[in-house]
C-alpha positions in Angstrom: -0.1 0.0 -0.2 3.1 2.5 0.7 4.5 1.6 -2.4 1.1 2.5 -4.3 1.0 5.7 -2.6 4.4 6.7 -3.5 4.0 6.2 -6.9 0.6 7.9 -7.1 2.9 10.8 -5.5 5.2 10.7 -8.8 3.0 10.4 -11.1 0.8 13.3 -9.8 4.0 15.3 -8.9 5.4 13.9 -12.9 2.3 16.1 -14.4 1.3 18.8 -12.2 5.0 20.1 -10.7 4.0 20.6 -7.0 1.7 18.3 -5.0 0.4 19.2 -1.6 -0.9 16.2 0.4 -1.8 18.8 3.4 -4.4 21.3 2.1 -3.0 23.6 5.3 0.2 24.0 4.2 0.7 27.7 2.1 4.0 28.6 1.6 3.4 32.2 0.8 1.0 33.1 3.5 -0.3 36.9 4.0 -1.5 38.5 6.3 -4.2 40.3 4.5 -7.6 41.7 5.4 -10.4 39.9 4.5 -12.3 40.8 1.1 -14.9 43.3 1.3 -17.3 41.0 -0.7 -17.2 37.4 -2.3 -19.1 37.4 -5.3 -20.2 34.8 -7.7 -20.2 35.9 -11.3 -22.2 33.4 -13.1 -22.3 33.3 -17.1 -26.0 32.4 -17.5 -28.4 31.3 -20.4 -29.8 27.9 -19.7 -32.8 27.6 -17.1 -32.8 23.7 -17.0 -29.4 23.7 -15.4 -29.5 27.4 -13.8 -32.4 25.8 -11.9 -30.2 23.2 -10.1 -27.0 26.0 -9.7 -30.0 28.3 -7.9 -30.5 25.9 -5.2 -26.5 25.3 -4.3 -25.7 29.6 -4.7 -29.0 30.2 -2.3 -27.1 27.6 0.4 -24.4 29.8 -0.1 -25.2 33.3 0.6 -24.3 35.0 4.0 -27.9 34.9 5.1 -28.0 31.2 4.6 -25.1 30.3 7.0 -22.7 30.9 3.6 -20.0 33.3 2.8 -21.3 34.6 -0.7 -22.7 38.3 -0.4 -24.3 38.2 -3.6 -24.1 36.8 -7.5 -24.1 38.3 -10.7 -25.6 36.7 -13.8 -24.2 37.4 -16.9 -27.3 36.9 -19.4 -25.5 35.2 -23.0 -29.0 34.3 -24.6 -31.7 35.8 -26.2 -34.1 32.6 -25.3 -37.5 34.5 -24.0 -38.1 31.9 -21.3 -34.3 31.6 -20.3 -34.2 35.2 -19.8 -37.9 35.4 -17.8 -36.3 33.1 -15.6 -33.5 34.9 -14.9 -35.5 37.9 -14.2 -37.4 36.1 -11.9 -34.8 34.7 -9.8 -33.3 38.5 -9.5 -36.4 39.9 -8.3 -37.0 36.9 -5.9 -33.6 38.0 -3.8 -31.7 41.2 -3.3 -28.5 38.9 -3.5 -29.3 38.2 -6.9 -28.0 40.4 -9.6 -28.1 40.8 -13.5 -26.0 42.4 -16.7 -26.4 41.7 -20.5 -23.5 41.3 -22.6 -24.1 43.3 -26.4 -25.4 40.5 -28.4 -21.7 40.7 -30.4 -20.1 39.1 -27.4 -22.7 36.2 -27.3 -19.8 33.9 -29.1 -17.7 34.8 -26.8 -17.1 35.5 -22.8 -16.5 39.0 -22.4 -15.7 40.3 -19.2 -15.9 44.1 -20.1 -19.5 44.5 -19.0 -18.2 42.5 -15.5 -15.8 45.4 -14.8 -18.1 48.1 -14.1 -19.5 46.2 -11.2 -16.2 44.8 -9.7 -14.1 46.0 -6.7 -10.4 45.5 -5.9 -10.9 44.6 -2.3 -13.5 41.9 -3.4 -13.0 38.3 -4.7 -15.2 36.8 -7.4 -15.9 33.0 -8.1 -16.7 32.4 -11.7 -18.8 30.1 -12.7 -20.8 28.3 -15.5 -24.6 28.1 -15.1 -23.9 24.2 -15.7 -22.4 23.3 -12.5 -24.8 21.0 -11.2 -23.4 20.4 -8.0 -21.4 22.2 -5.3 -19.8 20.8 -2.0 -20.9 22.0 1.0 -17.3 23.6 1.9 -15.6 24.2 -1.8 -16.1 27.9 -2.0 -15.1 28.5 1.6 -12.2 26.2 0.7 -11.4 28.0 -2.6 -11.6 31.8 -1.4 -9.6 30.6 1.9 -6.9 29.3 -0.5 -6.5 32.2 -2.6 -6.9 34.7 0.2 -4.0 33.0 2.5 -1.3 33.1 -0.7 -0.5 35.2 -3.2 1.6 33.1 -5.4 -1.8 32.1 -6.8 -3.6 34.1 -9.3 -6.8 31.6 -9.7 -8.0 29.4 -7.2 -9.9 26.4 -9.3 -12.4 23.8 -7.6 -11.7 20.4 -8.2 -14.1 20.0 -11.1 -15.8 16.5 -12.2 -15.9 16.7 -15.9 -13.2 18.2 -17.0 -10.4 17.5 -19.7 -7.2 17.8 -17.1 -8.7 16.9 -13.7 -10.7 13.7 -15.1 -7.1 12.2 -15.1 -6.2 12.7 -11.3 -9.7 11.2 -10.1 -9.1 8.2 -12.6 -5.6 7.5 -10.7 -6.7 8.5 -7.4 -9.7 5.8 -7.5 -12.6 8.2 -7.9 -14.0 7.8 -11.2 -15.5 3.8 -11.5 -16.8 1.4 -14.1 -19.9 2.9 -15.6 -21.1 1.3 -19.3 -24.9 2.4 -20.7 -27.2 0.0 -20.1 -28.5 -1.7 -23.4 -30.9 -4.0 -22.0 -34.9 -3.4 -22.4 -34.8 -2.3 -18.9 -31.8 0.5 -19.5 -34.7 3.1 -21.0 -34.8 5.8 -18.8 -39.4 6.2 -18.2 -40.0 7.4 -15.2 -38.3 10.4 -13.0 -35.6 9.0 -11.1 -33.0 9.2 -7.8 -29.9 10.7 -7.8 -28.3 6.2 -6.7 -26.9 4.7 -8.7 -25.8 1.5 -6.3 -28.8 -0.3 -6.2 -29.2 -0.5 -10.1 -28.6 -3.7 -11.5 -25.0 -4.4 -12.8 -24.0 -5.4 -16.2 -21.2 -7.7 -17.7 -21.1 -5.7 -20.8 -17.8 -3.8 -21.7 -19.3 -1.5 -25.0 -18.3 1.9 -25.0 -17.7 4.8 -27.9 -21.4 4.2 -28.8 -24.0 6.5 -31.1 -26.1 8.8 -28.9 -29.3 6.6 -27.9 -32.3 7.7 -29.6 -34.1 7.3 -26.2 -33.1 8.3 -23.1 -30.8 5.8 -21.3 -29.0 5.3 -18.3 -25.4 3.5 -17.4 -24.8 1.0 -14.9 -21.8 -0.1 -13.3 -20.1 -3.3 -15.2 -17.9 -6.1 -13.8 -16.1 -7.0 -16.7 -12.9 -8.2 -15.7 -11.0 -5.4 -17.1 -12.7 -2.8 -14.8 -12.1 0.9 -15.7 -10.2 -0.2 -19.0 -13.6 -1.8 -20.4 -15.0 1.7 -20.0 -14.6 5.3 -21.6 -12.3 5.9 -19.0 -9.5 4.3 -20.7 -9.8 7.2 -22.7 -9.3 9.5 -20.0 -5.8 11.7 -20.4 -4.2 14.7 -19.5 -5.4 16.7 -22.3 -7.4 20.0 -22.3 -9.0 18.6 -25.7 -8.7 14.7 -24.9 -11.1 12.2 -24.8 -12.4 13.6 -21.4 -13.4 16.6 -23.6 -14.7 15.2 -26.6 -16.7 12.1 -25.6 -19.9 12.5 -24.2 -19.5 8.7 -22.3 -16.5 10.2 -20.5 -19.3 13.1 -18.7 -21.8 10.6 -18.1 -19.3 8.0 -16.5 -17.7 11.2 -14.2 -21.2 12.0 -13.2 -22.4 8.6 -12.5 -19.0 8.2 -10.3 -19.7 11.3 -8.6 -23.4 9.6 -7.6 -21.5 6.4 -6.9 -18.7 8.2 -4.6 -21.6 10.6 -2.4 -23.6 7.3 -2.2 -20.5 5.6 -1.1 -20.1 8.9 1.8 -16.6 9.2 0.2 -16.6 12.1 -1.6 -12.7 11.8 -0.3 -11.7 10.0 -2.8 -11.4 13.2 -5.5 -8.7 15.0 -2.7 -5.4 15.3 -4.1 -4.7 18.3 -2.2 -3.5 21.2 -3.5 -2.2 21.2 -7.2 -0.1 23.8 -9.4 -1.8 23.9 -12.7 1.3 25.8 -14.5 4.3 23.9 -12.6 7.0 24.3 -15.5 4.9 25.9 -18.0 1.5 28.3 -18.8 -0.9 25.6 -20.3 -4.5 25.4 -20.9 -6.7 24.3 -18.2 -11.0 24.9 -18.2 -12.5 27.5 -16.6 -15.3 26.4 -15.2 -15.3 27.4 -11.4 -12.3 29.6 -9.7 -11.7 32.3 -7.4 -10.0 35.7 -8.6 -9.0 39.0 -6.7 -10.4 41.7 -8.0 -7.8 44.3 -8.3 -6.5 41.3 -10.3 -8.6 41.2 -13.2 -9.3 45.5 -12.8 -5.1 45.7 -13.4 -5.0 43.7 -16.0 -8.5 44.1 -18.3 -8.7 41.3 -20.8 -8.1 42.8 -24.3 -10.9 44.5 -26.1 -12.3 41.9 -28.3 -10.3 39.0 -27.5 -12.9 36.5 -27.0 -11.1 33.6 -25.4 -11.7 34.4 -21.8 -10.4 30.7 -21.1 -6.8 31.2 -22.8 -6.3 34.6 -20.9 -7.1 33.8 -17.4 -5.9 29.8 -17.3 -2.4 31.1 -19.5 -2.1 34.7 -20.5 -2.7 36.1 -16.8 -0.5 33.7 -14.5 2.0 34.2 -17.3 1.7 38.2 -17.3 1.8 38.3 -13.6 4.9 35.4 -12.8 2.0 34.3 -10.9 0.0 30.5 -11.0 -3.3 28.8 -11.2 -3.9 26.6 -8.3 -7.0 23.9 -7.9 -7.9 22.3 -5.0 -8.7 18.7 -4.4 -11.2 18.7 -1.3 -13.2 21.5 -3.3 -15.7 19.2 -4.8 -18.1 20.9 -7.8 -19.4 18.9 -10.8 -19.5 20.6 -14.5 -22.5 19.4 -16.6 -21.4 19.2 -19.9 -18.8 20.5 -22.5 -21.0 21.4 -26.1 -19.7 18.4 -27.7 -20.7 16.2 -25.2 -24.6 17.6 -24.5 -26.2 16.1 -27.3 -24.9 12.7 -25.6 -25.3 13.8 -21.7 -28.8 15.0 -22.6 -30.0 11.5 -23.6 -29.3 10.2 -20.3 -30.7 10.4 -16.6 -27.9 12.5 -15.6 -29.2 15.7 -15.5 -32.8 14.6 -13.8 -30.4 12.9 -11.3 -28.6 16.5 -10.6 -31.9 18.0 -10.1 -33.1 15.3 -7.3 -29.8 15.7 -5.8 -30.2 19.6 -5.5 -33.3 18.8 -3.9 -32.4 16.0 -1.4 -29.5 16.6 -1.0 -26.5 14.2 0.8 -23.5 14.8 3.4 -21.3 16.7 0.9 -18.4 18.2 2.7 -15.2 17.2 4.0 
């Protein structure tokens, strides 16, 4: 067991340069004043996913015992129903606000309208509107990690369904062998709860399938090859690799999260504190991260640049000679990338996340 643990450390260190097994270890602790405010910035426009995120946001507001002071929806849609839903949320509580991106910027993630509402002394949590799970400790943990160490320009949550982080989930034992249920019982016909452990198991090991024409569930496979018998075989450390382009990889990641939550083993995701820019500055998906207001305002993204991901994951850290961190015990789940969405929507994953957000599970470390 000791040798296996050491091997894992070597593998992770090879890819990241720095591995902190104790999340309380920060080498550049700062005697800083608490931030003026902690604010969520949500690029929003998809009601069916935002309905789930809304429940987690409200749990994290200061008025409900959390640390979020408010949340700002950056509207990126012309869909009247989606806009109406956002208006309903904003009118429901003083903790919600909304701003619009000019229509010409819909194809990009422009931050220009956001600068006008930012304050240098505040910390901002940028998140996608299809974040469908947030562990109870996540926002507090990444905020604290960012505050206490000026080496980090951004601090990411540990995102389930992420092109790079899924690789670490695989080697740390957080991924489990799930495949599509091709039997006659595999069709999703009724509203389902979020649990997966009571589902039947299979000997099937087929993957890289076409998107099904009817909604289907996934089931645990007892194939002797285990993970290599599933799409996890293609999970690699690559921003545009199998974890990004295959819809089945997203579903396997989501089912694995349900599996871990049901077993009360969310700790399987905890790889400590990782440096995403150890020897070079490489792209990583910015689905959920914290950043200081002063770093954003003093270093605005160039006009019409459009690609906020390459800017905040590569260009800004390189410019400031600082780094991007990711905190293993701060778990969130990202529903899908564009290339995955059609396939993931033909499963019961979204319904399971709706059930989880309503009925919940003990979800903090």
